[in-house]
Backbone atoms as SQL, in Angstrom:
CREATE TABLE atoms (id INTEGER PRIMARY KEY, chain TEXT, resi INTEGER, resn TEXT, atom TEXT, x REAL, y REAL, z REAL);
INSERT INTO atoms VALUES
  (1, 'A', 1, 'MET', 'N', 27.728, 168.947, 120.355),
  (2, 'A', 1, 'MET', 'CA', 29.054, 168.303, 120.425),
  (3, 'A', 1, 'MET', 'C', 29.361, 168.589, 122.062),
  (4, 'A', 2, 'SER', 'N', 28.605, 167.854, 122.702),
  (5, 'A', 2, 'SER', 'CA', 29.366, 168.830, 124.437),
  (6, 'A', 2, 'SER', 'C', 31.567, 167.777, 124.028),
  (7, 'A', 3, 'LEU', 'N', 32.489, 168.527, 124.926),
  (8, 'A', 3, 'LEU', 'CA', 33.181, 167.505, 124.482),
  (9, 'A', 3, 'LEU', 'C', 33.797, 167.157, 126.871),
  (10, 'A', 4, 'SER', 'N', 34.287, 165.814, 126.333),
  (11, 'A', 4, 'SER', 'CA', 34.470, 165.445, 127.361),
  (12, 'A', 4, 'SER', 'C', 35.884, 165.865, 127.768),
  (13, 'A', 5, 'ALA', 'N', 36.711, 166.013, 128.592),
  (14, 'A', 5, 'ALA', 'CA', 37.805, 167.042, 128.871),
  (15, 'A', 5, 'ALA', 'C', 38.598, 166.125, 128.382),
  (16, 'A', 6, 'GLU', 'N', 38.701, 164.735, 127.972),
  (17, 'A', 6, 'GLU', 'CA', 39.580, 165.007, 126.626),
  (18, 'A', 6, 'GLU', 'C', 39.417, 163.979, 126.053),
  (19, 'A', 7, 'MET', 'N', 38.111, 164.690, 125.393),
  (20, 'A', 7, 'MET', 'CA', 38.422, 164.434, 123.537),
  (21, 'A', 7, 'MET', 'C', 38.815, 166.450, 123.054),
  (22, 'A', 8, 'ARG', 'N', 38.632, 166.847, 124.402),
  (23, 'A', 8, 'ARG', 'CA', 39.138, 168.254, 124.563),
  (24, 'A', 8, 'ARG', 'C', 40.364, 168.733, 124.334),
  (25, 'A', 9, 'VAL', 'N', 41.522, 167.637, 124.785),
  (26, 'A', 9, 'VAL', 'CA', 42.343, 167.717, 124.617),
  (27, 'A', 9, 'VAL', 'C', 42.801, 167.013, 124.151),
  (28, 'A', 10, 'PHE', 'N', 42.334, 165.644, 123.254),
  (29, 'A', 10, 'PHE', 'CA', 42.719, 165.375, 122.256),
  (30, 'A', 10, 'PHE', 'C', 42.327, 165.975, 120.841),
  (31, 'A', 11, 'PHE', 'N', 41.408, 166.824, 120.507),
  (32, 'A', 11, 'PHE', 'CA', 41.408, 168.378, 120.022),
  (33, 'A', 11, 'PHE', 'C', 42.168, 169.342, 120.230),
  (34, 'A', 12, 'ASP', 'N', 42.369, 169.540, 120.976),
  (35, 'A', 12, 'ASP', 'CA', 43.540, 170.534, 121.046),
  (36, 'A', 12, 'ASP', 'C', 44.676, 170.326, 120.281),
  (37, 'A', 13, 'LYS', 'N', 45.653, 169.316, 121.211),
  (38, 'A', 13, 'LYS', 'CA', 45.779, 168.666, 120.705),
  (39, 'A', 13, 'LYS', 'C', 46.583, 168.728, 118.920),
  (40, 'A', 14, 'VAL', 'N', 45.763, 168.089, 118.592),
  (41, 'A', 14, 'VAL', 'CA', 45.779, 167.532, 116.773),
  (42, 'A', 14, 'VAL', 'C', 45.285, 169.352, 116.658),
  (43, 'A', 15, 'ALA', 'N', 44.806, 169.567, 116.684),
  (44, 'A', 15, 'ALA', 'CA', 44.199, 171.642, 115.697),
  (45, 'A', 15, 'ALA', 'C', 45.538, 172.403, 116.234),
  (46, 'A', 16, 'ARG', 'N', 46.497, 171.673, 117.352),
  (47, 'A', 16, 'ARG', 'CA', 47.640, 172.575, 117.169),
  (48, 'A', 16, 'ARG', 'C', 49.308, 172.550, 116.015),
  (49, 'A', 17, 'LYS', 'N', 48.938, 170.920, 115.087),
  (50, 'A', 17, 'LYS', 'CA', 49.590, 170.259, 114.879),
  (51, 'A', 17, 'LYS', 'C', 48.431, 170.946, 112.706),
  (52, 'A', 18, 'ASN', 'N', 47.021, 170.486, 112.629),
  (53, 'A', 18, 'ASN', 'CA', 46.404, 170.542, 111.612),
  (54, 'A', 18, 'ASN', 'C', 45.192, 170.251, 112.261),
  (55, 'A', 19, 'PHE', 'N', 44.792, 172.051, 111.729),
  (56, 'A', 19, 'PHE', 'CA', 43.475, 172.021, 112.663),
  (57, 'A', 19, 'PHE', 'C', 42.926, 172.402, 111.372),
  (58, 'A', 20, 'CYS', 'N', 42.870, 171.453, 109.767),
  (59, 'A', 20, 'CYS', 'CA', 42.152, 170.825, 108.815),
  (60, 'A', 20, 'CYS', 'C', 41.542, 169.411, 109.585),
  (61, 'A', 21, 'LEU', 'N', 42.610, 168.813, 109.878),
  (62, 'A', 21, 'LEU', 'CA', 42.123, 167.377, 109.842),
  (63, 'A', 21, 'LEU', 'C', 41.147, 167.034, 111.351),
  (64, 'A', 22, 'ALA', 'N', 41.363, 168.410, 111.981),
  (65, 'A', 22, 'ALA', 'CA', 41.214, 168.158, 113.648),
  (66, 'A', 22, 'ALA', 'C', 39.373, 169.245, 113.646),
  (67, 'A', 23, 'CYS', 'N', 38.928, 169.500, 112.146),
  (68, 'A', 23, 'CYS', 'CA', 37.375, 170.333, 111.718),
  (69, 'A', 23, 'CYS', 'C', 36.943, 169.428, 111.354),
  (70, 'A', 24, 'ASP', 'N', 37.833, 168.182, 110.226),
  (71, 'A', 24, 'ASP', 'CA', 36.827, 167.475, 109.529),
  (72, 'A', 24, 'ASP', 'C', 36.781, 165.751, 110.103),
  (73, 'A', 25, 'VAL', 'N', 37.322, 165.346, 111.584),
  (74, 'A', 25, 'VAL', 'CA', 37.737, 165.222, 112.233),
  (75, 'A', 25, 'VAL', 'C', 36.258, 165.143, 113.099),
  (76, 'A', 26, 'TYR', 'N', 35.833, 166.215, 114.160),
  (77, 'A', 26, 'TYR', 'CA', 35.198, 166.407, 114.750),
  (78, 'A', 26, 'TYR', 'C', 33.556, 166.248, 113.807),
  (79, 'A', 27, 'HIS', 'N', 33.876, 166.951, 112.478),
  (80, 'A', 27, 'HIS', 'CA', 32.365, 166.703, 112.284),
  (81, 'A', 27, 'HIS', 'C', 31.990, 166.107, 111.555),
  (82, 'A', 28, 'ALA', 'N', 33.016, 164.973, 111.291),
  (83, 'A', 28, 'ALA', 'CA', 32.510, 163.531, 111.280),
  (84, 'A', 28, 'ALA', 'C', 31.831, 162.479, 112.115),
  (85, 'A', 29, 'LEU', 'N', 32.558, 163.006, 113.694),
  (86, 'A', 29, 'LEU', 'CA', 31.659, 162.669, 114.402),
  (87, 'A', 29, 'LEU', 'C', 30.849, 163.189, 115.090),
  (88, 'A', 30, 'ALA', 'N', 29.949, 164.495, 114.927),
  (89, 'A', 30, 'ALA', 'CA', 29.270, 165.353, 115.717),
  (90, 'A', 30, 'ALA', 'C', 27.473, 164.799, 114.447),
  (91, 'A', 31, 'THR', 'N', 28.450, 165.104, 113.522),
  (92, 'A', 31, 'THR', 'CA', 27.385, 164.424, 112.784),
  (93, 'A', 31, 'THR', 'C', 27.278, 163.056, 112.337),
  (94, 'A', 32, 'GLY', 'N', 27.717, 162.677, 112.948),
  (95, 'A', 32, 'GLY', 'CA', 27.459, 160.587, 112.536),
  (96, 'A', 32, 'GLY', 'C', 27.902, 160.423, 111.170),
  (97, 'A', 33, 'LYS', 'N', 28.601, 161.063, 110.428),
  (98, 'A', 33, 'LYS', 'CA', 28.549, 160.250, 108.962),
  (99, 'A', 33, 'LYS', 'C', 29.566, 159.020, 109.034),
  (100, 'A', 34, 'GLU', 'N', 29.106, 158.583, 107.215),
  (101, 'A', 34, 'GLU', 'CA', 29.239, 157.130, 107.226),
  (102, 'A', 34, 'GLU', 'C', 30.515, 156.693, 107.696),
  (103, 'A', 35, 'ILE', 'N', 31.559, 155.922, 108.118),
  (104, 'A', 35, 'ILE', 'CA', 33.113, 155.221, 107.824),
  (105, 'A', 35, 'ILE', 'C', 33.418, 155.484, 106.324),
  (106, 'A', 36, 'THR', 'N', 34.397, 156.553, 106.483),
  (107, 'A', 36, 'THR', 'CA', 34.991, 155.781, 104.135),
  (108, 'A', 36, 'THR', 'C', 36.237, 155.697, 105.068),
  (109, 'A', 37, 'PRO', 'N', 36.743, 154.893, 103.631),
  (110, 'A', 37, 'PRO', 'CA', 38.463, 154.877, 103.460),
  (111, 'A', 37, 'PRO', 'C', 38.570, 156.141, 104.591),
  (112, 'A', 38, 'SER', 'N', 38.385, 156.994, 103.651),
  (113, 'A', 38, 'SER', 'CA', 39.583, 158.541, 103.350),
  (114, 'A', 38, 'SER', 'C', 38.914, 158.927, 104.809),
  (115, 'A', 39, 'LEU', 'N', 38.136, 159.166, 105.261),
  (116, 'A', 39, 'LEU', 'CA', 37.752, 159.012, 106.617),
  (117, 'A', 39, 'LEU', 'C', 38.510, 158.204, 107.595),
  (118, 'A', 40, 'ARG', 'N', 38.532, 157.233, 107.258),
  (119, 'A', 40, 'ARG', 'CA', 39.052, 156.927, 108.678),
  (120, 'A', 40, 'ARG', 'C', 40.852, 156.625, 108.250),
  (121, 'A', 41, 'ALA', 'N', 41.039, 157.282, 107.264),
  (122, 'A', 41, 'ALA', 'CA', 42.361, 157.169, 107.106),
  (123, 'A', 41, 'ALA', 'C', 42.850, 159.536, 107.495),
  (124, 'A', 42, 'LYS', 'N', 41.612, 159.642, 107.775),
  (125, 'A', 42, 'LYS', 'CA', 41.996, 160.512, 108.793),
  (126, 'A', 42, 'LYS', 'C', 42.007, 160.804, 109.731),
  (127, 'A', 43, 'VAL', 'N', 41.025, 160.172, 110.638),
  (128, 'A', 43, 'VAL', 'CA', 40.536, 159.467, 111.459),
  (129, 'A', 43, 'VAL', 'C', 41.644, 158.615, 112.447),
  (130, 'A', 44, 'GLN', 'N', 42.714, 158.136, 111.920),
  (131, 'A', 44, 'GLN', 'CA', 44.394, 157.891, 112.475),
  (132, 'A', 44, 'GLN', 'C', 45.552, 158.455, 112.030),
  (133, 'A', 45, 'GLU', 'N', 45.381, 159.389, 110.695),
  (134, 'A', 45, 'GLU', 'CA', 46.300, 160.349, 111.027),
  (135, 'A', 45, 'GLU', 'C', 46.001, 161.030, 112.490),
  (136, 'A', 46, 'ALA', 'N', 44.622, 161.542, 112.465),
  (137, 'A', 46, 'ALA', 'CA', 44.328, 162.270, 113.436),
  (138, 'A', 46, 'ALA', 'C', 44.865, 161.669, 115.096),
  (139, 'A', 47, 'LEU', 'N', 45.195, 161.095, 115.250),
  (140, 'A', 47, 'LEU', 'CA', 44.933, 159.650, 116.515),
  (141, 'A', 47, 'LEU', 'C', 46.563, 159.967, 116.390),
  (142, 'A', 48, 'ARG', 'N', 47.678, 159.361, 115.577),
  (143, 'A', 48, 'ARG', 'CA', 49.212, 159.632, 115.590),
  (144, 'A', 48, 'ARG', 'C', 49.312, 161.000, 116.005),
  (145, 'A', 49, 'LEU', 'N', 48.551, 161.963, 115.269),
  (146, 'A', 49, 'LEU', 'CA', 49.310, 163.060, 115.476),
  (147, 'A', 49, 'LEU', 'C', 48.377, 163.920, 117.210),
  (148, 'A', 50, 'SER', 'N', 47.703, 163.523, 117.958),
  (149, 'A', 50, 'SER', 'CA', 47.741, 163.688, 118.904),
  (150, 'A', 50, 'SER', 'C', 48.470, 163.126, 120.021),
  (151, 'A', 51, 'ARG', 'N', 49.805, 162.096, 119.967),
  (152, 'A', 51, 'ARG', 'CA', 50.032, 161.686, 120.772),
  (153, 'A', 51, 'ARG', 'C', 51.613, 162.339, 120.700);
């Protein structure tokens, strides 16, 4: 999956604070996994960390 400049910045910010979380969110987006409550929580945490 090719990343836009904005997505690259987002994942860089998240990865600096929690690399495993960034990998989990990226993998879920790249593979189109079903959104479960635990995955939703990970995405919300990633958004919080990217600020």
